[in-house]
mmCIF entry with sequence, helices, sheets and N, C-alpha, C, O atoms, coordinates in Angstrom:
data_MODEL
# 
_entry.id   MODEL 
# 
_entity.id                         1 
_entity.type                       polymer 
_entity.pdbx_number_of_molecules   1 
# 
_entity_poly.entity_id                      1 
_entity_poly.type                           'polypeptide(L)' 
_entity_poly.nstd_linkage                   no 
_entity_poly.nstd_monomer                   no 
_entity_poly.pdbx_seq_one_letter_code       
;(UNK)(UNK)(UNK)(UNK)(UNK)(UNK)(UNK)(UNK)(UNK)(UNK)(UNK)(UNK)(UNK)(UNK)(UNK)(UNK)
(UNK)(UNK)(UNK)(UNK)(UNK)(UNK)(UNK)(UNK)(UNK)(UNK)(UNK)(UNK)(UNK)(UNK)(UNK)(UNK)
(UNK)(UNK)(UNK)(UNK)(UNK)(UNK)(UNK)(UNK)(UNK)(UNK)(UNK)(UNK)(UNK)(UNK)(UNK)(UNK)
(UNK)(UNK)(UNK)(UNK)(UNK)(UNK)
;
_entity_poly.pdbx_seq_one_letter_code_can   XXXXXXXXXXXXXXXXXXXXXXXXXXXXXXXXXXXXXXXXXXXXXXXXXXXXXX 
_entity_poly.pdbx_strand_id                 A 
# 
loop_
_entity_poly_seq.entity_id 
_entity_poly_seq.num 
_entity_poly_seq.mon_id 
_entity_poly_seq.hetero 
1 1  UNK n 
1 2  UNK n 
1 3  UNK n 
1 4  UNK n 
1 5  UNK n 
1 6  UNK n 
1 7  UNK n 
1 8  UNK n 
1 9  UNK n 
1 10 UNK n 
1 11 UNK n 
1 12 UNK n 
1 13 UNK n 
1 14 UNK n 
1 15 UNK n 
1 16 UNK n 
1 17 UNK n 
1 18 UNK n 
1 19 UNK n 
1 20 UNK n 
1 21 UNK n 
1 22 UNK n 
1 23 UNK n 
1 24 UNK n 
1 25 UNK n 
1 26 UNK n 
1 27 UNK n 
1 28 UNK n 
1 29 UNK n 
1 30 UNK n 
1 31 UNK n 
1 32 UNK n 
1 33 UNK n 
1 34 UNK n 
1 35 UNK n 
1 36 UNK n 
1 37 UNK n 
1 38 UNK n 
1 39 UNK n 
1 40 UNK n 
1 41 UNK n 
1 42 UNK n 
1 43 UNK n 
1 44 UNK n 
1 45 UNK n 
1 46 UNK n 
1 47 UNK n 
1 48 UNK n 
1 49 UNK n 
1 50 UNK n 
1 51 UNK n 
1 52 UNK n 
1 53 UNK n 
1 54 UNK n 
# 
_struct_asym.id          A 
_struct_asym.entity_id   1 
# 
loop_
_struct_conf.conf_type_id 
_struct_conf.id 
_struct_conf.pdbx_PDB_helix_id 
_struct_conf.beg_label_comp_id 
_struct_conf.beg_label_asym_id 
_struct_conf.beg_label_seq_id 
_struct_conf.pdbx_beg_PDB_ins_code 
_struct_conf.end_label_comp_id 
_struct_conf.end_label_asym_id 
_struct_conf.end_label_seq_id 
_struct_conf.pdbx_end_PDB_ins_code 
_struct_conf.beg_auth_comp_id 
_struct_conf.beg_auth_asym_id 
_struct_conf.beg_auth_seq_id 
_struct_conf.end_auth_comp_id 
_struct_conf.end_auth_asym_id 
_struct_conf.end_auth_seq_id 
_struct_conf.pdbx_PDB_helix_class 
_struct_conf.details 
_struct_conf.pdbx_PDB_helix_length 
HELX_P HELX_P1 AA1 UNK A 2  ? UNK A 9  ? UNK A 2  UNK A 9  5 ? 8  
HELX_P HELX_P2 AA2 UNK A 12 ? UNK A 32 ? UNK A 12 UNK A 32 1 ? 21 
HELX_P HELX_P3 AA3 UNK A 36 ? UNK A 53 ? UNK A 36 UNK A 53 1 ? 18 
# 
_struct_conf_type.id          HELX_P 
_struct_conf_type.criteria    ? 
_struct_conf_type.reference   ? 
# 
loop_
_atom_site.group_PDB 
_atom_site.id 
_atom_site.type_symbol 
_atom_site.label_atom_id 
_atom_site.label_alt_id 
_atom_site.label_comp_id 
_atom_site.label_asym_id 
_atom_site.label_entity_id 
_atom_site.label_seq_id 
_atom_site.pdbx_PDB_ins_code 
_atom_site.Cartn_x 
_atom_site.Cartn_y 
_atom_site.Cartn_z 
_atom_site.occupancy 
_atom_site.B_iso_or_equiv 
_atom_site.pdbx_formal_charge 
_atom_site.auth_seq_id 
_atom_site.auth_comp_id 
_atom_site.auth_asym_id 
_atom_site.auth_atom_id 
_atom_site.pdbx_PDB_model_num 
ATOM 1   N N  . UNK A 1 1  ? -24.105 32.616  8.741   1.00 0.00 ? 1  UNK A N  1 
ATOM 2   C CA . UNK A 1 1  ? -23.510 31.730  9.820   1.00 0.00 ? 1  UNK A CA 1 
ATOM 3   C C  . UNK A 1 1  ? -23.682 30.339  9.593   1.00 0.00 ? 1  UNK A C  1 
ATOM 4   O O  . UNK A 1 1  ? -22.889 29.525  10.066  1.00 0.00 ? 1  UNK A O  1 
ATOM 5   N N  . UNK A 1 2  ? -24.758 29.972  8.836   1.00 0.00 ? 2  UNK A N  1 
ATOM 6   C CA . UNK A 1 2  ? -24.881 28.526  8.667   1.00 0.00 ? 2  UNK A CA 1 
ATOM 7   C C  . UNK A 1 2  ? -23.819 27.873  7.814   1.00 0.00 ? 2  UNK A C  1 
ATOM 8   O O  . UNK A 1 2  ? -23.572 26.675  7.953   1.00 0.00 ? 2  UNK A O  1 
ATOM 9   N N  . UNK A 1 3  ? -23.211 28.594  6.972   1.00 0.00 ? 3  UNK A N  1 
ATOM 10  C CA . UNK A 1 3  ? -22.139 28.151  6.111   1.00 0.00 ? 3  UNK A CA 1 
ATOM 11  C C  . UNK A 1 3  ? -21.032 27.563  6.994   1.00 0.00 ? 3  UNK A C  1 
ATOM 12  O O  . UNK A 1 3  ? -20.479 26.538  6.594   1.00 0.00 ? 3  UNK A O  1 
ATOM 13  N N  . UNK A 1 4  ? -20.670 28.090  8.112   1.00 0.00 ? 4  UNK A N  1 
ATOM 14  C CA . UNK A 1 4  ? -19.709 27.551  8.943   1.00 0.00 ? 4  UNK A CA 1 
ATOM 15  C C  . UNK A 1 4  ? -19.943 26.115  9.401   1.00 0.00 ? 4  UNK A C  1 
ATOM 16  O O  . UNK A 1 4  ? -18.974 25.437  9.744   1.00 0.00 ? 4  UNK A O  1 
ATOM 17  N N  . UNK A 1 5  ? -21.143 25.632  9.423   1.00 0.00 ? 5  UNK A N  1 
ATOM 18  C CA . UNK A 1 5  ? -21.477 24.229  9.838   1.00 0.00 ? 5  UNK A CA 1 
ATOM 19  C C  . UNK A 1 5  ? -21.353 23.264  8.740   1.00 0.00 ? 5  UNK A C  1 
ATOM 20  O O  . UNK A 1 5  ? -21.684 22.095  8.935   1.00 0.00 ? 5  UNK A O  1 
ATOM 21  N N  . UNK A 1 6  ? -20.851 23.696  7.470   1.00 0.00 ? 6  UNK A N  1 
ATOM 22  C CA . UNK A 1 6  ? -20.647 22.768  6.423   1.00 0.00 ? 6  UNK A CA 1 
ATOM 23  C C  . UNK A 1 6  ? -19.740 21.544  6.706   1.00 0.00 ? 6  UNK A C  1 
ATOM 24  O O  . UNK A 1 6  ? -19.962 20.447  6.194   1.00 0.00 ? 6  UNK A O  1 
ATOM 25  N N  . UNK A 1 7  ? -18.720 21.784  7.537   1.00 0.00 ? 7  UNK A N  1 
ATOM 26  C CA . UNK A 1 7  ? -17.822 20.719  7.684   1.00 0.00 ? 7  UNK A CA 1 
ATOM 27  C C  . UNK A 1 7  ? -18.386 19.574  8.495   1.00 0.00 ? 7  UNK A C  1 
ATOM 28  O O  . UNK A 1 7  ? -17.916 18.441  8.387   1.00 0.00 ? 7  UNK A O  1 
ATOM 29  N N  . UNK A 1 8  ? -19.421 19.867  9.333   1.00 0.00 ? 8  UNK A N  1 
ATOM 30  C CA . UNK A 1 8  ? -20.160 18.931  10.190  1.00 0.00 ? 8  UNK A CA 1 
ATOM 31  C C  . UNK A 1 8  ? -20.963 17.946  9.317   1.00 0.00 ? 8  UNK A C  1 
ATOM 32  O O  . UNK A 1 8  ? -21.382 16.885  9.778   1.00 0.00 ? 8  UNK A O  1 
ATOM 33  N N  . UNK A 1 9  ? -21.161 18.325  8.063   1.00 0.00 ? 9  UNK A N  1 
ATOM 34  C CA . UNK A 1 9  ? -22.005 17.592  7.209   1.00 0.00 ? 9  UNK A CA 1 
ATOM 35  C C  . UNK A 1 9  ? -21.114 16.452  6.435   1.00 0.00 ? 9  UNK A C  1 
ATOM 36  O O  . UNK A 1 9  ? -21.642 15.608  5.709   1.00 0.00 ? 9  UNK A O  1 
ATOM 37  N N  . UNK A 1 10 ? -19.812 16.519  6.656   1.00 0.00 ? 10 UNK A N  1 
ATOM 38  C CA . UNK A 1 10 ? -18.934 15.492  6.100   1.00 0.00 ? 10 UNK A CA 1 
ATOM 39  C C  . UNK A 1 10 ? -19.341 14.077  6.615   1.00 0.00 ? 10 UNK A C  1 
ATOM 40  O O  . UNK A 1 10 ? -19.513 13.932  7.826   1.00 0.00 ? 10 UNK A O  1 
ATOM 41  N N  . UNK A 1 11 ? -19.498 13.062  5.791   1.00 0.00 ? 11 UNK A N  1 
ATOM 42  C CA . UNK A 1 11 ? -19.760 11.811  6.181   1.00 0.00 ? 11 UNK A CA 1 
ATOM 43  C C  . UNK A 1 11 ? -18.459 10.999  6.469   1.00 0.00 ? 11 UNK A C  1 
ATOM 44  O O  . UNK A 1 11 ? -17.852 10.482  5.531   1.00 0.00 ? 11 UNK A O  1 
ATOM 45  N N  . UNK A 1 12 ? -18.048 10.888  7.687   1.00 0.00 ? 12 UNK A N  1 
ATOM 46  C CA . UNK A 1 12 ? -16.773 10.297  8.083   1.00 0.00 ? 12 UNK A CA 1 
ATOM 47  C C  . UNK A 1 12 ? -16.646 8.924   7.503   1.00 0.00 ? 12 UNK A C  1 
ATOM 48  O O  . UNK A 1 12 ? -15.621 8.596   6.904   1.00 0.00 ? 12 UNK A O  1 
ATOM 49  N N  . UNK A 1 13 ? -17.649 8.123   7.663   1.00 0.00 ? 13 UNK A N  1 
ATOM 50  C CA . UNK A 1 13 ? -17.688 6.812   7.329   1.00 0.00 ? 13 UNK A CA 1 
ATOM 51  C C  . UNK A 1 13 ? -17.557 6.616   5.777   1.00 0.00 ? 13 UNK A C  1 
ATOM 52  O O  . UNK A 1 13 ? -16.898 5.686   5.310   1.00 0.00 ? 13 UNK A O  1 
ATOM 53  N N  . UNK A 1 14 ? -18.141 7.432   5.089   1.00 0.00 ? 14 UNK A N  1 
ATOM 54  C CA . UNK A 1 14 ? -17.994 7.475   3.522   1.00 0.00 ? 14 UNK A CA 1 
ATOM 55  C C  . UNK A 1 14 ? -16.572 7.851   3.212   1.00 0.00 ? 14 UNK A C  1 
ATOM 56  O O  . UNK A 1 14 ? -15.999 7.229   2.317   1.00 0.00 ? 14 UNK A O  1 
ATOM 57  N N  . UNK A 1 15 ? -15.958 8.788   3.847   1.00 0.00 ? 15 UNK A N  1 
ATOM 58  C CA . UNK A 1 15 ? -14.619 9.187   3.563   1.00 0.00 ? 15 UNK A CA 1 
ATOM 59  C C  . UNK A 1 15 ? -13.631 7.991   3.958   1.00 0.00 ? 15 UNK A C  1 
ATOM 60  O O  . UNK A 1 15 ? -12.628 7.777   3.278   1.00 0.00 ? 15 UNK A O  1 
ATOM 61  N N  . UNK A 1 16 ? -13.918 7.293   4.974   1.00 0.00 ? 16 UNK A N  1 
ATOM 62  C CA . UNK A 1 16 ? -13.030 6.086   5.344   1.00 0.00 ? 16 UNK A CA 1 
ATOM 63  C C  . UNK A 1 16 ? -13.125 4.991   4.296   1.00 0.00 ? 16 UNK A C  1 
ATOM 64  O O  . UNK A 1 16 ? -12.134 4.363   3.925   1.00 0.00 ? 16 UNK A O  1 
ATOM 65  N N  . UNK A 1 17 ? -14.393 4.775   3.816   1.00 0.00 ? 17 UNK A N  1 
ATOM 66  C CA . UNK A 1 17 ? -14.597 3.836   2.760   1.00 0.00 ? 17 UNK A CA 1 
ATOM 67  C C  . UNK A 1 17 ? -13.849 4.093   1.454   1.00 0.00 ? 17 UNK A C  1 
ATOM 68  O O  . UNK A 1 17 ? -13.276 3.224   0.797   1.00 0.00 ? 17 UNK A O  1 
ATOM 69  N N  . UNK A 1 18 ? -13.920 5.340   1.170   1.00 0.00 ? 18 UNK A N  1 
ATOM 70  C CA . UNK A 1 18 ? -13.268 5.916   -0.114  1.00 0.00 ? 18 UNK A CA 1 
ATOM 71  C C  . UNK A 1 18 ? -11.760 5.830   0.024   1.00 0.00 ? 18 UNK A C  1 
ATOM 72  O O  . UNK A 1 18 ? -11.065 5.491   -0.934  1.00 0.00 ? 18 UNK A O  1 
ATOM 73  N N  . UNK A 1 19 ? -11.270 6.122   1.158   1.00 0.00 ? 19 UNK A N  1 
ATOM 74  C CA . UNK A 1 19 ? -9.732  5.984   1.488   1.00 0.00 ? 19 UNK A CA 1 
ATOM 75  C C  . UNK A 1 19 ? -9.422  4.643   1.410   1.00 0.00 ? 19 UNK A C  1 
ATOM 76  O O  . UNK A 1 19 ? -8.440  4.349   0.729   1.00 0.00 ? 19 UNK A O  1 
ATOM 77  N N  . UNK A 1 20 ? -10.084 3.704   1.995   1.00 0.00 ? 20 UNK A N  1 
ATOM 78  C CA . UNK A 1 20 ? -9.762  2.299   1.883   1.00 0.00 ? 20 UNK A CA 1 
ATOM 79  C C  . UNK A 1 20 ? -9.825  1.673   0.517   1.00 0.00 ? 20 UNK A C  1 
ATOM 80  O O  . UNK A 1 20 ? -8.978  0.864   0.138   1.00 0.00 ? 20 UNK A O  1 
ATOM 81  N N  . UNK A 1 21 ? -10.878 2.077   -0.239  1.00 0.00 ? 21 UNK A N  1 
ATOM 82  C CA . UNK A 1 21 ? -10.933 1.662   -1.639  1.00 0.00 ? 21 UNK A CA 1 
ATOM 83  C C  . UNK A 1 21 ? -9.779  2.138   -2.367  1.00 0.00 ? 21 UNK A C  1 
ATOM 84  O O  . UNK A 1 21 ? -9.212  1.365   -3.139  1.00 0.00 ? 21 UNK A O  1 
ATOM 85  N N  . UNK A 1 22 ? -9.327  3.431   -2.195  1.00 0.00 ? 22 UNK A N  1 
ATOM 86  C CA . UNK A 1 22 ? -8.230  3.900   -2.905  1.00 0.00 ? 22 UNK A CA 1 
ATOM 87  C C  . UNK A 1 22 ? -6.931  3.223   -2.560  1.00 0.00 ? 22 UNK A C  1 
ATOM 88  O O  . UNK A 1 22 ? -6.085  3.003   -3.427  1.00 0.00 ? 22 UNK A O  1 
ATOM 89  N N  . UNK A 1 23 ? -6.763  2.876   -1.239  1.00 0.00 ? 23 UNK A N  1 
ATOM 90  C CA . UNK A 1 23 ? -5.556  2.087   -0.811  1.00 0.00 ? 23 UNK A CA 1 
ATOM 91  C C  . UNK A 1 23 ? -5.490  0.790   -1.383  1.00 0.00 ? 23 UNK A C  1 
ATOM 92  O O  . UNK A 1 23 ? -4.412  0.333   -1.765  1.00 0.00 ? 23 UNK A O  1 
ATOM 93  N N  . UNK A 1 24 ? -6.694  0.077   -1.486  1.00 0.00 ? 24 UNK A N  1 
ATOM 94  C CA . UNK A 1 24 ? -6.689  -1.284  -2.072  1.00 0.00 ? 24 UNK A CA 1 
ATOM 95  C C  . UNK A 1 24 ? -6.262  -1.177  -3.449  1.00 0.00 ? 24 UNK A C  1 
ATOM 96  O O  . UNK A 1 24 ? -5.446  -1.976  -3.910  1.00 0.00 ? 24 UNK A O  1 
ATOM 97  N N  . UNK A 1 25 ? -6.804  -0.159  -4.194  1.00 0.00 ? 25 UNK A N  1 
ATOM 98  C CA . UNK A 1 25 ? -6.433  0.000   -5.692  1.00 0.00 ? 25 UNK A CA 1 
ATOM 99  C C  . UNK A 1 25 ? -4.889  0.133   -5.842  1.00 0.00 ? 25 UNK A C  1 
ATOM 100 O O  . UNK A 1 25 ? -4.264  -0.473  -6.712  1.00 0.00 ? 25 UNK A O  1 
ATOM 101 N N  . UNK A 1 26 ? -4.283  1.021   -4.877  1.00 0.00 ? 26 UNK A N  1 
ATOM 102 C CA . UNK A 1 26 ? -2.847  1.237   -4.963  1.00 0.00 ? 26 UNK A CA 1 
ATOM 103 C C  . UNK A 1 26 ? -2.109  -0.026  -4.655  1.00 0.00 ? 26 UNK A C  1 
ATOM 104 O O  . UNK A 1 26 ? -1.088  -0.347  -5.264  1.00 0.00 ? 26 UNK A O  1 
ATOM 105 N N  . UNK A 1 27 ? -2.666  -0.763  -3.663  1.00 0.00 ? 27 UNK A N  1 
ATOM 106 C CA . UNK A 1 27 ? -1.924  -2.063  -3.283  1.00 0.00 ? 27 UNK A CA 1 
ATOM 107 C C  . UNK A 1 27 ? -1.951  -3.050  -4.478  1.00 0.00 ? 27 UNK A C  1 
ATOM 108 O O  . UNK A 1 27 ? -0.940  -3.670  -4.807  1.00 0.00 ? 27 UNK A O  1 
ATOM 109 N N  . UNK A 1 28 ? -3.191  -3.184  -5.146  1.00 0.00 ? 28 UNK A N  1 
ATOM 110 C CA . UNK A 1 28 ? -3.254  -4.147  -6.193  1.00 0.00 ? 28 UNK A CA 1 
ATOM 111 C C  . UNK A 1 28 ? -2.326  -3.756  -7.335  1.00 0.00 ? 28 UNK A C  1 
ATOM 112 O O  . UNK A 1 28 ? -1.681  -4.588  -7.972  1.00 0.00 ? 28 UNK A O  1 
ATOM 113 N N  . UNK A 1 29 ? -2.294  -2.534  -7.545  1.00 0.00 ? 29 UNK A N  1 
ATOM 114 C CA . UNK A 1 29 ? -1.430  -2.018  -8.785  1.00 0.00 ? 29 UNK A CA 1 
ATOM 115 C C  . UNK A 1 29 ? 0.007   -2.232  -8.462  1.00 0.00 ? 29 UNK A C  1 
ATOM 116 O O  . UNK A 1 29 ? 0.776   -2.556  -9.367  1.00 0.00 ? 29 UNK A O  1 
ATOM 117 N N  . UNK A 1 30 ? 0.429   -2.077  -7.241  1.00 0.00 ? 30 UNK A N  1 
ATOM 118 C CA . UNK A 1 30 ? 1.832   -2.291  -6.815  1.00 0.00 ? 30 UNK A CA 1 
ATOM 119 C C  . UNK A 1 30 ? 2.144   -3.785  -6.824  1.00 0.00 ? 30 UNK A C  1 
ATOM 120 O O  . UNK A 1 30 ? 3.236   -4.173  -7.241  1.00 0.00 ? 30 UNK A O  1 
ATOM 121 N N  . UNK A 1 31 ? 1.252   -4.600  -6.394  1.00 0.00 ? 31 UNK A N  1 
ATOM 122 C CA . UNK A 1 31 ? 1.447   -6.122  -6.292  1.00 0.00 ? 31 UNK A CA 1 
ATOM 123 C C  . UNK A 1 31 ? 1.536   -6.565  -7.662  1.00 0.00 ? 31 UNK A C  1 
ATOM 124 O O  . UNK A 1 31 ? 2.340   -7.461  -7.920  1.00 0.00 ? 31 UNK A O  1 
ATOM 125 N N  . UNK A 1 32 ? 0.790   -6.043  -8.623  1.00 0.00 ? 32 UNK A N  1 
ATOM 126 C CA . UNK A 1 32 ? 0.717   -6.620  -10.044 1.00 0.00 ? 32 UNK A CA 1 
ATOM 127 C C  . UNK A 1 32 ? 2.108   -6.249  -10.783 1.00 0.00 ? 32 UNK A C  1 
ATOM 128 O O  . UNK A 1 32 ? 2.453   -6.847  -11.802 1.00 0.00 ? 32 UNK A O  1 
ATOM 129 N N  . UNK A 1 33 ? 2.798   -5.333  -10.261 1.00 0.00 ? 33 UNK A N  1 
ATOM 130 C CA . UNK A 1 33 ? 4.190   -5.038  -10.839 1.00 0.00 ? 33 UNK A CA 1 
ATOM 131 C C  . UNK A 1 33 ? 5.238   -5.676  -10.130 1.00 0.00 ? 33 UNK A C  1 
ATOM 132 O O  . UNK A 1 33 ? 6.395   -5.524  -10.520 1.00 0.00 ? 33 UNK A O  1 
ATOM 133 N N  . UNK A 1 34 ? 4.972   -6.397  -9.102  1.00 0.00 ? 34 UNK A N  1 
ATOM 134 C CA . UNK A 1 34 ? 6.074   -7.128  -8.348  1.00 0.00 ? 34 UNK A CA 1 
ATOM 135 C C  . UNK A 1 34 ? 6.008   -8.575  -8.540  1.00 0.00 ? 34 UNK A C  1 
ATOM 136 O O  . UNK A 1 34 ? 5.031   -9.270  -8.261  1.00 0.00 ? 34 UNK A O  1 
ATOM 137 N N  . UNK A 1 35 ? 7.211   -9.021  -9.079  1.00 0.00 ? 35 UNK A N  1 
ATOM 138 C CA . UNK A 1 35 ? 7.335   -10.490 -9.330  1.00 0.00 ? 35 UNK A CA 1 
ATOM 139 C C  . UNK A 1 35 ? 7.848   -11.246 -8.079  1.00 0.00 ? 35 UNK A C  1 
ATOM 140 O O  . UNK A 1 35 ? 9.061   -11.398 -7.933  1.00 0.00 ? 35 UNK A O  1 
ATOM 141 N N  . UNK A 1 36 ? 6.988   -11.713 -7.197  1.00 0.00 ? 36 UNK A N  1 
ATOM 142 C CA . UNK A 1 36 ? 7.374   -12.193 -5.896  1.00 0.00 ? 36 UNK A CA 1 
ATOM 143 C C  . UNK A 1 36 ? 8.444   -13.405 -6.057  1.00 0.00 ? 36 UNK A C  1 
ATOM 144 O O  . UNK A 1 36 ? 9.356   -13.516 -5.238  1.00 0.00 ? 36 UNK A O  1 
ATOM 145 N N  . UNK A 1 37 ? 8.307   -14.270 -7.095  1.00 0.00 ? 37 UNK A N  1 
ATOM 146 C CA . UNK A 1 37 ? 9.349   -15.241 -7.286  1.00 0.00 ? 37 UNK A CA 1 
ATOM 147 C C  . UNK A 1 37 ? 10.704  -14.681 -7.481  1.00 0.00 ? 37 UNK A C  1 
ATOM 148 O O  . UNK A 1 37 ? 11.683  -15.117 -6.876  1.00 0.00 ? 37 UNK A O  1 
ATOM 149 N N  . UNK A 1 38 ? 10.750  -13.666 -8.370  1.00 0.00 ? 38 UNK A N  1 
ATOM 150 C CA . UNK A 1 38 ? 11.928  -13.055 -8.653  1.00 0.00 ? 38 UNK A CA 1 
ATOM 151 C C  . UNK A 1 38 ? 12.629  -12.384 -7.361  1.00 0.00 ? 38 UNK A C  1 
ATOM 152 O O  . UNK A 1 38 ? 13.842  -12.405 -7.151  1.00 0.00 ? 38 UNK A O  1 
ATOM 153 N N  . UNK A 1 39 ? 11.713  -11.821 -6.580  1.00 0.00 ? 39 UNK A N  1 
ATOM 154 C CA . UNK A 1 39 ? 12.230  -11.200 -5.363  1.00 0.00 ? 39 UNK A CA 1 
ATOM 155 C C  . UNK A 1 39 ? 12.882  -12.254 -4.446  1.00 0.00 ? 39 UNK A C  1 
ATOM 156 O O  . UNK A 1 39 ? 13.986  -12.115 -3.919  1.00 0.00 ? 39 UNK A O  1 
ATOM 157 N N  . UNK A 1 40 ? 12.052  -13.355 -4.312  1.00 0.00 ? 40 UNK A N  1 
ATOM 158 C CA . UNK A 1 40 ? 12.605  -14.451 -3.473  1.00 0.00 ? 40 UNK A CA 1 
ATOM 159 C C  . UNK A 1 40 ? 14.011  -14.921 -3.885  1.00 0.00 ? 40 UNK A C  1 
ATOM 160 O O  . UNK A 1 40 ? 14.893  -15.155 -3.059  1.00 0.00 ? 40 UNK A O  1 
ATOM 161 N N  . UNK A 1 41 ? 14.169  -15.049 -5.267  1.00 0.00 ? 41 UNK A N  1 
ATOM 162 C CA . UNK A 1 41 ? 15.408  -15.552 -5.783  1.00 0.00 ? 41 UNK A CA 1 
ATOM 163 C C  . UNK A 1 41 ? 16.438  -14.455 -5.478  1.00 0.00 ? 41 UNK A C  1 
ATOM 164 O O  . UNK A 1 41 ? 17.528  -14.797 -5.019  1.00 0.00 ? 41 UNK A O  1 
ATOM 165 N N  . UNK A 1 42 ? 16.179  -13.215 -5.693  1.00 0.00 ? 42 UNK A N  1 
ATOM 166 C CA . UNK A 1 42 ? 17.190  -12.199 -5.354  1.00 0.00 ? 42 UNK A CA 1 
ATOM 167 C C  . UNK A 1 42 ? 17.622  -12.206 -3.966  1.00 0.00 ? 42 UNK A C  1 
ATOM 168 O O  . UNK A 1 42 ? 18.816  -12.158 -3.670  1.00 0.00 ? 42 UNK A O  1 
ATOM 169 N N  . UNK A 1 43 ? 16.626  -12.268 -3.046  1.00 0.00 ? 43 UNK A N  1 
ATOM 170 C CA . UNK A 1 43 ? 16.885  -12.375 -1.633  1.00 0.00 ? 43 UNK A CA 1 
ATOM 171 C C  . UNK A 1 43 ? 17.755  -13.504 -1.246  1.00 0.00 ? 43 UNK A C  1 
ATOM 172 O O  . UNK A 1 43 ? 18.681  -13.373 -0.446  1.00 0.00 ? 43 UNK A O  1 
ATOM 173 N N  . UNK A 1 44 ? 17.425  -14.685 -1.861  1.00 0.00 ? 44 UNK A N  1 
ATOM 174 C CA . UNK A 1 44 ? 18.212  -15.884 -1.572  1.00 0.00 ? 44 UNK A CA 1 
ATOM 175 C C  . UNK A 1 44 ? 19.595  -15.788 -2.109  1.00 0.00 ? 44 UNK A C  1 
ATOM 176 O O  . UNK A 1 44 ? 20.534  -16.221 -1.441  1.00 0.00 ? 44 UNK A O  1 
ATOM 177 N N  . UNK A 1 45 ? 19.782  -15.235 -3.305  1.00 0.00 ? 45 UNK A N  1 
ATOM 178 C CA . UNK A 1 45 ? 21.211  -15.028 -3.813  1.00 0.00 ? 45 UNK A CA 1 
ATOM 179 C C  . UNK A 1 45 ? 21.899  -14.125 -2.971  1.00 0.00 ? 45 UNK A C  1 
ATOM 180 O O  . UNK A 1 45 ? 23.062  -14.372 -2.651  1.00 0.00 ? 45 UNK A O  1 
ATOM 181 N N  . UNK A 1 46 ? 21.286  -13.050 -2.553  1.00 0.00 ? 46 UNK A N  1 
ATOM 182 C CA . UNK A 1 46 ? 21.929  -12.055 -1.678  1.00 0.00 ? 46 UNK A CA 1 
ATOM 183 C C  . UNK A 1 46 ? 22.386  -12.689 -0.318  1.00 0.00 ? 46 UNK A C  1 
ATOM 184 O O  . UNK A 1 46 ? 23.479  -12.387 0.160   1.00 0.00 ? 46 UNK A O  1 
ATOM 185 N N  . UNK A 1 47 ? 21.619  -13.487 0.240   1.00 0.00 ? 47 UNK A N  1 
ATOM 186 C CA . UNK A 1 47 ? 21.828  -14.227 1.549   1.00 0.00 ? 47 UNK A CA 1 
ATOM 187 C C  . UNK A 1 47 ? 23.064  -15.223 1.322   1.00 0.00 ? 47 UNK A C  1 
ATOM 188 O O  . UNK A 1 47 ? 23.968  -15.340 2.149   1.00 0.00 ? 47 UNK A O  1 
ATOM 189 N N  . UNK A 1 48 ? 23.012  -15.879 0.199   1.00 0.00 ? 48 UNK A N  1 
ATOM 190 C CA . UNK A 1 48 ? 24.226  -16.757 -0.074  1.00 0.00 ? 48 UNK A CA 1 
ATOM 191 C C  . UNK A 1 48 ? 25.473  -16.002 -0.236  1.00 0.00 ? 48 UNK A C  1 
ATOM 192 O O  . UNK A 1 48 ? 26.501  -16.378 0.328   1.00 0.00 ? 48 UNK A O  1 
ATOM 193 N N  . UNK A 1 49 ? 25.436  -14.985 -0.957  1.00 0.00 ? 49 UNK A N  1 
ATOM 194 C CA . UNK A 1 49 ? 26.605  -14.044 -1.101  1.00 0.00 ? 49 UNK A CA 1 
ATOM 195 C C  . UNK A 1 49 ? 27.113  -13.561 0.237   1.00 0.00 ? 49 UNK A C  1 
ATOM 196 O O  . UNK A 1 49 ? 28.306  -13.533 0.537   1.00 0.00 ? 49 UNK A O  1 
ATOM 197 N N  . UNK A 1 50 ? 26.066  -13.165 1.058   1.00 0.00 ? 50 UNK A N  1 
ATOM 198 C CA . UNK A 1 50 ? 26.525  -12.621 2.452   1.00 0.00 ? 50 UNK A CA 1 
ATOM 199 C C  . UNK A 1 50 ? 27.159  -13.678 3.278   1.00 0.00 ? 50 UNK A C  1 
ATOM 200 O O  . UNK A 1 50 ? 28.099  -13.393 4.020   1.00 0.00 ? 50 UNK A O  1 
ATOM 201 N N  . UNK A 1 51 ? 26.674  -14.928 3.183   1.00 0.00 ? 51 UNK A N  1 
ATOM 202 C CA . UNK A 1 51 ? 27.204  -16.074 3.929   1.00 0.00 ? 51 UNK A CA 1 
ATOM 203 C C  . UNK A 1 51 ? 28.613  -16.402 3.447   1.00 0.00 ? 51 UNK A C  1 
ATOM 204 O O  . UNK A 1 51 ? 29.469  -16.781 4.247   1.00 0.00 ? 51 UNK A O  1 
ATOM 205 N N  . UNK A 1 52 ? 28.858  -16.262 2.156   1.00 0.00 ? 52 UNK A N  1 
ATOM 206 C CA . UNK A 1 52 ? 30.168  -16.623 1.628   1.00 0.00 ? 52 UNK A CA 1 
ATOM 207 C C  . UNK A 1 52 ? 31.231  -15.607 2.056   1.00 0.00 ? 52 UNK A C  1 
ATOM 208 O O  . UNK A 1 52 ? 32.404  -15.977 2.120   1.00 0.00 ? 52 UNK A O  1 
ATOM 209 N N  . UNK A 1 53 ? 30.876  -14.298 2.363   1.00 0.00 ? 53 UNK A N  1 
ATOM 210 C CA . UNK A 1 53 ? 31.762  -13.246 2.682   1.00 0.00 ? 53 UNK A CA 1 
ATOM 211 C C  . UNK A 1 53 ? 32.225  -13.423 4.257   1.00 0.00 ? 53 UNK A C  1 
ATOM 212 O O  . UNK A 1 53 ? 33.270  -12.941 4.695   1.00 0.00 ? 53 UNK A O  1 
ATOM 213 N N  . UNK A 1 54 ? 31.340  -14.144 4.996   1.00 0.00 ? 54 UNK A N  1 
ATOM 214 C CA . UNK A 1 54 ? 31.571  -14.255 6.429   1.00 0.00 ? 54 UNK A CA 1 
ATOM 215 C C  . UNK A 1 54 ? 32.766  -15.342 6.743   1.00 0.00 ? 54 UNK A C  1 
ATOM 216 O O  . UNK A 1 54 ? 33.103  -15.571 7.905   1.00 0.00 ? 54 UNK A O  1 
# 
């Protein structure tokens, strides 16, 4: 019967910290692969093209 109580031994705070650390690692990896200046230039070119068509 005592084995059913195993779930209650989960440290919720520790799990949250691990999830947060994992999410930060993912965000950093994604950000490092994104050239913000290039994206801005593409957005600006797209906006100019859209304005020319109107």
